[in-house]
N, C-alpha and C positions, 0 to 999 in steps of 0.2 A: 881097179880095186875099189870096193865100197867103202864109203866114210860114213861115221855116225857121230853126231855132236849133240847130246842130250844131257842135262842136268836136272835133278829133281832134289830140292833142299827143304828141310824143315827145321826152322831155328827161330831165334829172337832177334829182333832188330838192335844193333849196337849203338846206333844214333838215330835221331829223328831224320825222316827223309828230306832231301833237299831238292825242291822243285825248280826247274829252270826252262827256258824255252830257247830252241834252236833259232837261227835266223829265219827259217821258214815258219816260225810260230809253232811248231810242234813241241808239245810238252815232253820234258824229259826229267826223270827223277833218278837220284843215286841214293843208296843207302847201304849200310853194312849188316850183315848177318853173322850170328855166331851159331855154330852147330856143335853140339856135344856129342862125344862118342864114349861110350863106357864098355868096358870088357874086363874079363877075368884073365889075369896073367897067368903064366906057366907056374907061378908060385902060389897061385890061389888067391891073391889079393885083387881086389877090384881097382882098375886103372880107369883113368879118364884123360881125354885130351880135347881141346877145344880147336876148331877151324874157323878162321874169320875169312869172310868171303864178301868181296864188292860186288854190288848188283846195280844194274841199270834197267830202267823200263821207259817206254814211250808211249805217247797217244794218250787216250782216254783212261787206260789202265794206270798210267802215271798219275794223273789227277786223282783217281780213286784212291789209290795207295796214300797219296799226300793227305787226302781227306780223313781217312779212317785209321791210319797206322801211325805209332810212334815208337820211340826208343822203348825197348823191352817187350813189346808185342810179339807174339808168335805170328809166323806167316809161313805158308807152304808155297814155294815158287817152283815153276817149271821153265827151263829155258835152255839156252845153249852157250857155250863159251866163246869169248872173242878176246883175242890177244891185241893189244895197243903198245906201240913202241914210239918213242920220240926222243928228241934231244932237248935237255933242259936249258935253260938261258947261260948256265955256265959251262955248256958244252958236254955235260955227262949224259951218256946213254941211259934212258929210263924206260921201263915197261910196268904193265899192269894187265893182269887177267881179270876179266869181268864175266859175270853171269848176266846175259841179256835175258830179261824176263819175258817169255811168250805168254804164260798165263800164271795166275795166282789163285790162292784160296785163303779167306781169313779163318782163322783157327781160334776157337774159344768163343764165349758168349760176348754179347754186347756189354761194354763197360761205361759208366757214368763218369767215374773219377780215375779210370785207368787201372783201378785195384779190384773193385767189387762187382761180381756179375750180378745183372739185373734180370735174372730169369733164365728160362732154358736158352741154350745156344741156338742161333738162327739156323735154319737149313744151310747146307753147305753151298758157298758161293764160289764160283769159278768165273773169273774174268779172263776172257781171251784178249790178247792184245792184236786187235784186227786194224789198228790204225794204218798199218802196212804190211802186206804180205812179204814184200821184198825188203832187203836191208836197205837203209838210207843211202842216198848217193854220197859218193866221197866228198868230205870237206873237212876243214879243220875246226876244232873244238877247243875251247879253252878249259884246261884242267883246273881243279881246285887251287892248285898252287900258281895260277896265272899261266902255265905252260901251254903252248899249243900242242894239241894232241891230234895226229892224223885219224880220222874216223873211218 
């Protein structure tokens, strides 16, 4: 049976990206995105829901996102889903679903103070995460709470 794992999201960052480095010195960045969905319900009223998504990106793309994007900025990402499961220090089973960013595109114009556009938006920019075509080798990574996460 064929499988397909592809995600495309357009949303705003919910927090500033956090850049770190794996033991192999490979840059990795983590950030959250909020994606709004609006629709008209059966009663004719407009409804809205927000989906919060955790994202991770590696290599040169991680450094580029860290340099140019901050909380509140819009970003278009394309990637795939990865499920991580681990046991916390207190013995509880934990899990998290990530979007691993394969490529991204900045949305909107360049900004000086984060609020005011300074001219026409730049040409569309797509960065492909070519740091590695294969997933990274299995190892353990420390999650933000200090818990070890199998990668």
